[in-house]
C-alpha positions as CSV (number, residue, x, y, z in Angstrom):
1,M,22.2,1.8,-13.5
2,I,19.8,-1.0,-12.7
3,N,21.3,-4.4,-12.6
4,P,19.6,-6.5,-15.3
5,A,19.4,-9.4,-12.9
6,Q,17.2,-7.3,-10.5
7,P,13.4,-7.6,-10.6
8,C,11.9,-4.6,-12.3
9,F,10.0,-2.7,-9.6
10,K,8.0,-0.9,-12.3
11,D,6.4,-4.2,-13.3
12,A,5.1,-5.0,-9.8
13,K,1.3,-4.9,-9.6
14,R,0.9,-5.8,-5.9
15,I,3.3,-4.4,-3.5
16,V,3.8,-4.6,0.3
17,V,5.8,-1.9,2.0
18,K,7.1,-2.4,5.5
19,I,8.1,0.7,7.5
20,G,9.8,0.6,10.9
21,S,9.2,2.8,14.0
22,A,12.4,4.8,13.5
23,L,11.1,6.0,10.2
24,V,7.5,6.7,11.3
25,V,8.2,8.3,14.7
26,D,10.4,11.4,15.5
27,N,12.6,10.1,18.3
28,A,12.9,13.5,19.9
29,T,9.2,14.5,20.0
30,A,7.6,11.0,19.9
31,A,5.3,12.4,17.2
32,P,4.7,11.1,13.6
33,R,7.1,12.4,11.0
34,A,4.3,14.1,9.1
35,A,6.4,15.5,6.2
36,W,8.1,12.1,5.6
37,L,4.8,10.3,5.8
38,A,3.4,12.8,3.3
39,S,6.2,11.9,0.8
40,V,5.5,8.2,1.2
41,A,1.8,8.8,0.7
42,A,2.6,10.7,-2.5
43,D,4.7,7.7,-3.7
44,I,1.8,5.3,-2.9
45,A,-0.6,7.5,-4.9
46,A,1.8,7.5,-7.8
47,L,2.0,3.7,-7.7
48,R,-1.8,3.5,-7.5
49,A,-2.0,5.8,-10.5
50,R,0.0,3.3,-12.6
51,G,-2.3,0.5,-11.6
52,A,-0.4,-1.1,-8.6
53,E,-2.0,-2.2,-5.4
54,V,-0.2,-1.2,-2.2
55,V,-0.3,-2.6,1.3
56,V,1.6,-0.9,4.1
57,V,2.9,-2.7,7.2
58,S,3.7,0.1,9.6
59,S,5.4,0.0,13.0
60,G,5.2,2.9,15.5
61,A,2.2,2.4,17.7
62,I,4.1,1.8,21.0
63,A,6.7,4.4,20.1
64,L,3.9,7.0,19.6
65,A,2.4,6.4,23.0
66,R,5.4,5.9,25.3
67,K,6.1,9.6,26.0
68,A,2.5,10.5,26.5
69,L,2.2,7.7,29.0
70,G,5.5,8.3,30.8
71,L,6.9,5.0,29.7
72,T,10.2,6.2,28.1
73,R,12.8,5.6,30.7
74,R,12.6,1.9,31.4
75,R,12.0,-1.5,29.7
76,L,8.3,-2.1,29.3
77,R,6.5,-5.0,30.8
78,L,4.1,-6.9,28.5
79,E,1.0,-5.2,29.9
80,E,2.6,-1.8,29.5
81,K,3.4,-2.6,25.9
82,Q,-0.2,-3.6,25.3
83,A,-1.5,-0.5,27.0
84,A,0.9,1.7,24.9
85,A,-0.2,-0.1,21.7
86,A,-3.9,0.6,22.6
87,V,-3.1,4.3,22.7
88,G,-0.6,4.4,19.9
89,Q,-2.7,2.5,17.4
90,I,-5.2,5.4,17.2
91,R,-2.4,7.9,16.6
92,L,-0.6,5.7,14.0
93,A,-3.9,5.1,12.1
94,G,-4.7,8.8,12.2
95,A,-1.3,9.7,10.9
96,W,-1.6,7.4,7.9
97,Q,-5.3,8.4,7.3
98,E,-4.3,12.1,7.1
99,A,-1.3,11.4,4.9
100,L,-3.2,9.2,2.4
101,A,-6.4,11.3,2.4
102,A,-4.4,14.2,1.0
103,H,-4.2,12.2,-2.2
104,G,-7.8,11.0,-2.2
105,L,-6.9,7.6,-0.8
106,N,-8.8,5.7,1.9
107,A,-6.6,4.1,4.7
108,A,-7.8,0.9,6.3
109,Q,-6.4,-0.5,9.5
110,L,-5.8,-4.2,10.1
111,L,-4.3,-5.7,13.3
112,L,-2.9,-9.2,13.0
113,T,-1.1,-11.8,15.2
114,L,1.0,-14.7,14.3
115,E,-2.0,-17.0,14.8
116,D,-3.9,-15.1,12.1
117,S,-1.3,-16.3,9.5
118,E,-1.0,-19.8,10.8
119,D,-4.6,-20.8,11.5
120,R,-6.1,-21.7,8.1
121,R,-9.5,-20.1,8.7
122,R,-8.1,-16.9,10.2
123,Y,-5.6,-16.8,7.3
124,L,-8.5,-17.1,4.8
125,N,-10.5,-14.4,6.6
126,A,-7.6,-12.0,6.7
127,R,-6.8,-12.7,3.0
128,A,-10.4,-12.1,2.0
129,T,-10.6,-8.9,3.9
130,L,-7.3,-7.6,2.3
131,A,-8.6,-8.6,-1.2
132,T,-11.8,-6.8,-0.7
133,L,-10.1,-3.6,0.6
134,L,-7.8,-3.6,-2.4
135,N,-10.7,-4.1,-4.8
136,L,-12.4,-1.1,-3.1
137,G,-9.3,1.0,-3.8
138,C,-8.2,1.2,-0.1
139,V,-4.7,1.2,1.2
140,P,-4.5,-1.3,4.0
141,V,-2.2,-0.3,6.9
142,I,-1.3,-3.4,8.9
143,N,0.4,-3.7,12.3
144,E,0.9,-6.5,14.8
145,N,-2.0,-6.6,17.3
146,D,0.2,-5.8,20.3
147,T,-2.9,-5.0,22.5
148,V,-3.7,-8.7,22.7
149,A,-0.7,-10.6,21.5
150,T,1.4,-12.5,24.0
151,A,4.9,-14.0,23.5
152,E,3.4,-17.3,22.2
153,I,1.3,-15.6,19.4
154,R,3.7,-12.8,18.4
155,F,5.6,-12.3,15.3
156,G,8.0,-10.1,17.4
157,D,8.8,-7.8,14.5
158,N,7.0,-6.4,11.5
159,D,9.6,-7.7,9.0
160,R,8.3,-11.2,9.4
161,L,4.7,-9.9,9.6
162,A,5.2,-8.1,6.3
163,A,6.6,-11.3,4.7
164,R,3.6,-13.3,5.8
165,V,1.3,-10.6,4.4
166,A,3.2,-10.7,1.1
167,E,2.8,-14.4,1.0
168,M,-0.9,-14.2,2.0
169,I,-1.8,-11.8,-0.9
170,Q,0.7,-13.2,-3.4
171,A,2.5,-9.9,-3.7
172,D,4.9,-9.3,-6.6
173,A,7.3,-7.3,-4.4
174,L,8.0,-6.7,-0.7
175,L,9.9,-3.6,0.2
176,L,11.5,-3.3,3.6
177,L,12.4,0.4,4.2
178,S,15.4,0.6,6.6
179,D,18.2,2.8,7.9
180,I,20.5,1.1,5.4
181,D,20.5,0.7,1.7
182,G,20.7,-3.1,1.6
183,L,22.7,-6.1,2.7
184,Y,26.4,-5.9,3.1
185,T,29.0,-8.7,3.6
186,A,29.6,-7.3,7.1
187,D,28.2,-4.4,9.2
188,P,29.3,-1.3,7.3
189,R,29.1,0.7,10.6
190,K,31.9,-1.4,12.0
191,D,33.8,-2.7,8.9
192,P,34.8,-0.2,6.3
193,G,35.6,-3.0,3.9
194,A,32.1,-4.3,3.9
195,Q,30.7,-4.8,0.4
196,H,27.2,-4.0,-0.7
197,L,25.3,-6.9,-2.4
198,P,22.9,-5.6,-5.0
199,V,21.3,-9.0,-5.8
200,V,20.9,-12.1,-3.7
201,E,19.8,-15.0,-5.9
202,R,19.4,-17.6,-3.1
203,L,19.5,-17.4,0.7
204,T,22.4,-19.6,1.6
205,E,23.7,-20.2,5.1
206,E,26.5,-17.8,4.3
207,I,24.0,-15.1,3.4
208,M,22.0,-15.7,6.6
209,A,25.1,-15.4,8.6
210,M,25.5,-11.8,7.5
211,G,22.6,-10.7,9.7
212,G,23.8,-8.3,12.3
213,E,22.5,-6.9,15.6
214,P,19.4,-4.7,15.8
215,P,20.1,-0.9,15.5
216,P,19.7,1.3,18.6
217,G,16.5,3.3,19.2
218,Y,12.9,2.2,18.9
219,S,13.4,-0.4,16.2
220,S,12.9,-4.0,17.4
221,G,14.2,-5.7,14.2
222,G,17.6,-5.9,12.6
223,M,19.3,-7.4,9.5
224,R,18.7,-10.9,10.8
225,T,14.9,-10.5,10.9
226,K,15.0,-9.0,7.4
227,L,16.8,-12.1,6.1
228,I,14.3,-14.3,7.8
229,A,11.6,-12.2,6.1
230,A,13.4,-12.7,2.8
231,R,13.3,-16.4,3.2
232,I,9.6,-16.4,3.8
233,A,8.8,-14.0,0.9
234,T,11.1,-15.5,-1.7
235,G,9.9,-19.0,-0.8
236,A,6.4,-17.8,-1.7
237,G,7.5,-16.4,-5.0
238,T,7.7,-12.7,-4.0
239,A,10.8,-10.6,-4.7
240,M,12.0,-8.6,-1.8
241,A,14.1,-5.5,-1.4
242,I,15.9,-3.9,1.5
243,A,16.1,-0.2,0.7
244,L,17.0,3.1,2.4
245,G,13.9,4.7,3.9
246,Q,15.2,7.8,5.6
247,R,15.1,9.9,2.4
248,D,11.9,11.6,1.2
249,H,10.0,9.8,-1.5
250,P,11.8,6.4,-0.8
251,L,9.5,4.4,-3.1
252,R,10.0,6.8,-6.0
253,A,13.7,6.6,-5.4
254,L,13.6,2.8,-5.6
255,E,11.5,2.9,-8.8
256,E,14.1,5.2,-10.3
257,G,16.9,2.7,-9.5
258,A,18.2,3.7,-6.1
259,R,20.7,1.4,-4.6
260,C,19.2,-1.5,-2.6
261,T,19.5,-5.2,-2.3
262,W,17.0,-7.4,-4.2
263,F,16.3,-10.9,-3.1
264,L,15.1,-13.0,-6.0
265,P,12.0,-15.1,-5.7
266,L,12.5,-18.9,-5.9
267,P,11.2,-20.1,-9.3
268,E,9.2,-22.8,-7.5
269,G,7.8,-20.4,-4.9
270,R,4.3,-19.8,-6.4
271,S,3.8,-23.5,-7.1
272,A,4.7,-24.7,-3.7
273,R,1.3,-23.9,-2.2
274,K,-0.4,-25.6,-5.1
275,R,1.7,-28.7,-4.5
276,W,0.6,-28.6,-0.9
277,I,-3.0,-28.4,-1.8
278,A,-2.7,-31.2,-4.4
279,G,-0.6,-33.7,-2.4
280,S,-0.4,-32.9,1.3
281,L,-4.0,-32.4,2.2
282,A,-6.6,-35.2,2.3
283,P,-9.9,-34.0,0.9
284,L,-12.7,-33.9,3.5
285,G,-15.5,-33.6,1.0
286,V,-16.5,-33.7,-2.7
287,L,-18.0,-31.1,-5.0
288,V,-19.6,-32.6,-8.1
289,V,-19.7,-30.2,-11.0
290,D,-21.4,-30.0,-14.3
291,A,-19.6,-30.2,-17.7
292,G,-19.6,-26.5,-18.2
293,A,-18.0,-25.9,-14.8
294,A,-15.4,-28.6,-15.5
295,R,-14.5,-26.9,-18.8
296,A,-14.2,-23.5,-17.1
297,L,-11.9,-24.8,-14.4
298,K,-9.6,-26.2,-17.1
299,R,-9.4,-22.7,-18.6
300,G,-8.2,-21.3,-15.3
301,S,-11.5,-20.0,-13.8
302,S,-12.6,-20.2,-10.2
303,L,-15.4,-22.6,-9.2
304,L,-18.7,-20.8,-8.9
305,P,-21.7,-22.2,-7.0
306,A,-23.8,-22.3,-10.1
307,G,-21.6,-25.1,-11.5
308,V,-21.9,-27.3,-8.5
309,R,-24.5,-30.1,-8.7
310,A,-23.9,-32.0,-5.5
311,V,-22.0,-31.7,-2.2
312,E,-20.7,-34.8,-0.4
313,G,-19.1,-35.1,3.0
314,E,-18.7,-32.8,6.0
315,F,-16.2,-30.0,5.9
316,S,-15.6,-26.5,7.2
317,R,-14.6,-23.3,5.6
318,G,-11.0,-23.5,4.5
319,D,-10.9,-27.3,4.4
320,P,-9.6,-29.2,1.3
321,V,-12.2,-30.8,-1.0
322,S,-12.1,-32.8,-4.2
323,V,-13.8,-31.5,-7.3
324,R,-15.3,-34.2,-9.5
325,D,-17.2,-34.3,-12.8
326,A,-20.5,-36.1,-13.3
327,E,-18.6,-39.3,-14.2
328,G,-16.8,-39.2,-10.9
329,V,-13.4,-38.2,-12.4
330,E,-11.4,-35.9,-10.1
331,V,-10.6,-32.7,-12.0
332,A,-9.3,-30.5,-9.2
333,R,-8.7,-30.1,-5.5
334,G,-9.0,-26.9,-3.5
335,L,-9.9,-25.1,-0.3
336,S,-13.6,-24.4,0.1
337,A,-14.7,-20.9,0.9
338,Y,-17.9,-22.3,2.5
339,D,-18.7,-25.1,5.0
340,A,-20.6,-28.1,3.7
341,D,-24.0,-27.0,4.9
342,A,-23.7,-23.6,3.2
343,A,-22.3,-25.2,0.1
344,R,-25.3,-27.4,-0.2
345,L,-27.6,-24.4,0.1
346,I,-25.9,-22.4,-2.6
347,A,-25.1,-25.2,-5.0
348,G,-26.6,-24.6,-8.4
349,H,-27.3,-20.9,-7.7
350,R,-25.8,-17.8,-9.2
351,S,-23.4,-15.7,-7.1
352,E,-25.8,-12.7,-6.9
353,A,-28.3,-14.9,-5.1
354,L,-26.0,-16.1,-2.3
355,E,-26.7,-13.3,0.2
356,E,-30.5,-13.9,0.0
357,I,-30.0,-17.7,0.4
358,L,-27.6,-17.5,3.3
359,G,-28.6,-14.3,5.0
360,W,-25.1,-13.0,4.8
361,R,-22.7,-12.1,2.0
362,G,-19.8,-14.5,1.3
363,R,-17.4,-14.9,-1.5
364,D,-18.7,-15.2,-5.1
365,E,-16.6,-18.3,-5.6
366,I,-17.0,-21.6,-3.8
367,I,-13.3,-22.2,-4.5
368,H,-11.1,-19.4,-5.8
369,R,-8.6,-20.3,-8.5
370,D,-5.7,-19.3,-6.1
371,D,-6.9,-22.0,-3.7
372,M,-7.3,-24.7,-6.4
373,V,-5.0,-27.0,-8.4
374,L,-6.1,-28.9,-11.5
375,L,-5.4,-32.6,-11.6
């Protein structure tokens, strides 16, 4: 029976699924677990059929290459990990492409580093790419870019990467498929009295202290990293679940009410970024809009170039700008999808003319409504 306090997974329209190496790779053969991947792909196809968008964050690249490269019997140096990732990424992408293609779905590979989620322009680029892929009906498969990442720019585990991706695309739900069916008050492998927690309403220090040691094998994460991921995701307004992934069709099982732990999103999560845009960033430029554009913004629309009458100041793509009406009244603030020079060129023009004007295809909106707050 589903706890009424739990989020309803069936209502989620944008879902991020994180899958660890131990689930993707057969430990004995160092090959992809093809039958299991096929069951997950079938689940993804079913979610897509009901109108949900799905992004996969998949580990397994290094694990898939270690045996082939003879790197199984010792701890790998950084350059060896990077070399293994270069070989394994091809195999990992191929495994997902084959599994998803069986259901008529296109897989797309993205490799990210920590810097891609922290640098504002890289963040916007990654988010725009993901949005476009989802609009085209693709299933993005994301992994950390281990071929170039060093210690200073690494997530270190895909739990946190998945949480950042969920934050980036404003996902409704983040699912961490694991070798355990959720969070317990203690490690159930060591303490038979450990109690399963079906719902965590808020991540207190007591809850964070329940994180244990990483499991043996290829996995680099553990319960601690999953709780850190939960803090990131729920703080951004995304519900998160830790669920058992070792069974076939794990997403279908979760949708049917299989036991897991749900971490509830903070009520203020989705508005935190808006507050940051409104109050923490000093505008570097001004976009003056006509009366029609000002009315459209108040109805919740994005700002299109056609409604812009003047561009003031110097700013780059991703910088904060003020949006003012013809009388100089500030009506909104947001992050510009274009730099000042490009914005001047496209101001007053319809979106379908932008590619001809600029010589390249950018976003239809000069400020997307997700990057804007009304004042």
